[in-house]
C-alpha positions as CSV (number, residue, x, y, z in Angstrom):
1,M,-207.2,-14.1,-23.7
2,L,-204.0,-12.2,-24.6
3,G,-203.6,-8.5,-25.5
4,L,-204.6,-6.8,-22.3
5,G,-201.1,-5.6,-21.4
6,E,-199.5,-8.9,-20.2
7,E,-195.8,-9.4,-20.8
8,K,-194.4,-12.5,-22.5
9,D,-192.7,-13.8,-19.4
10,E,-196.0,-13.5,-17.5
11,V,-197.7,-15.6,-20.2
12,F,-195.0,-18.3,-20.0
13,R,-195.2,-18.3,-16.2
14,A,-199.0,-18.6,-16.3
15,I,-198.8,-21.5,-18.8
16,E,-196.4,-23.3,-16.4
17,E,-198.7,-22.7,-13.5
18,I,-201.7,-24.0,-15.4
19,R,-199.8,-27.2,-16.3
20,D,-198.6,-27.5,-12.7
21,A,-202.3,-27.6,-11.7
22,K,-202.6,-30.8,-13.9
23,V,-204.6,-29.1,-16.6
24,D,-204.0,-30.8,-19.9
25,I,-205.8,-28.7,-22.5
26,I,-205.1,-25.0,-23.0
27,T,-206.5,-22.3,-25.3
28,L,-204.8,-19.0,-26.0
29,G,-206.6,-16.3,-28.1
30,Q,-206.6,-12.6,-28.8
31,Y,-208.7,-10.3,-26.7
32,L,-211.0,-8.3,-28.9
33,Q,-212.8,-5.3,-27.4
34,P,-216.6,-6.2,-27.8
35,T,-217.9,-2.6,-27.3
36,R,-216.5,0.8,-26.4
37,K,-217.6,0.2,-22.8
38,H,-215.1,-2.7,-22.5
39,L,-211.3,-2.5,-22.0
40,P,-209.4,-1.6,-25.1
41,V,-206.9,-3.9,-26.7
42,K,-203.4,-3.0,-25.5
43,R,-201.6,-5.0,-28.2
44,F,-202.4,-7.4,-31.0
45,I,-200.3,-10.5,-30.6
46,P,-198.4,-11.6,-33.7
47,L,-198.9,-15.1,-35.1
48,E,-195.3,-15.9,-34.3
49,E,-195.9,-15.3,-30.6
50,F,-198.9,-17.5,-30.5
51,E,-196.8,-20.2,-32.1
52,E,-194.1,-19.7,-29.4
53,Y,-196.8,-20.2,-26.7
54,R,-198.1,-23.3,-28.5
55,I,-194.7,-24.9,-28.7
56,F,-193.9,-24.0,-25.1
57,A,-197.2,-25.5,-23.8
58,E,-196.8,-28.7,-25.9
59,N,-193.2,-29.1,-24.5
60,L,-194.7,-28.9,-21.0
61,G,-196.9,-31.8,-21.7
62,F,-200.3,-30.4,-22.5
63,R,-202.4,-33.0,-24.2
64,H,-203.9,-30.4,-26.6
65,V,-203.0,-26.7,-27.3
66,E,-205.0,-24.2,-29.4
67,S,-203.1,-20.9,-29.8
68,S,-204.0,-18.3,-32.4
69,P,-205.9,-15.0,-32.5
70,L,-209.4,-16.3,-33.0
71,V,-209.3,-19.1,-30.5
72,R,-211.9,-19.2,-27.8
73,S,-212.3,-21.6,-24.9
74,S,-214.7,-23.9,-26.8
75,Y,-212.6,-23.9,-30.0
76,H,-212.7,-27.4,-31.5
77,A,-213.6,-28.7,-28.0
78,E,-215.6,-31.6,-29.3
79,K,-212.5,-33.0,-30.9
80,H,-210.5,-33.1,-27.7
81,I,-212.7,-34.1,-24.8
82,L,-212.8,-37.8,-25.3
């Protein structure tokens, strides 16, 4: 989940580390504050930035990448597990 104060370079580094761990599917989505008791959104990530992360992850060799504001960990999962 993005939007909790992370910097772009931190996201790129995390994507690299996830791939180095031999993970081959990654999902990147926007954090949305579920209630007032939860952490607030620090920043709404622009669509263009989600696209940057998608391209970067694909170039690292991820088998599948979902990267957009409403993506959650199970987003289209049934299409990519076989």
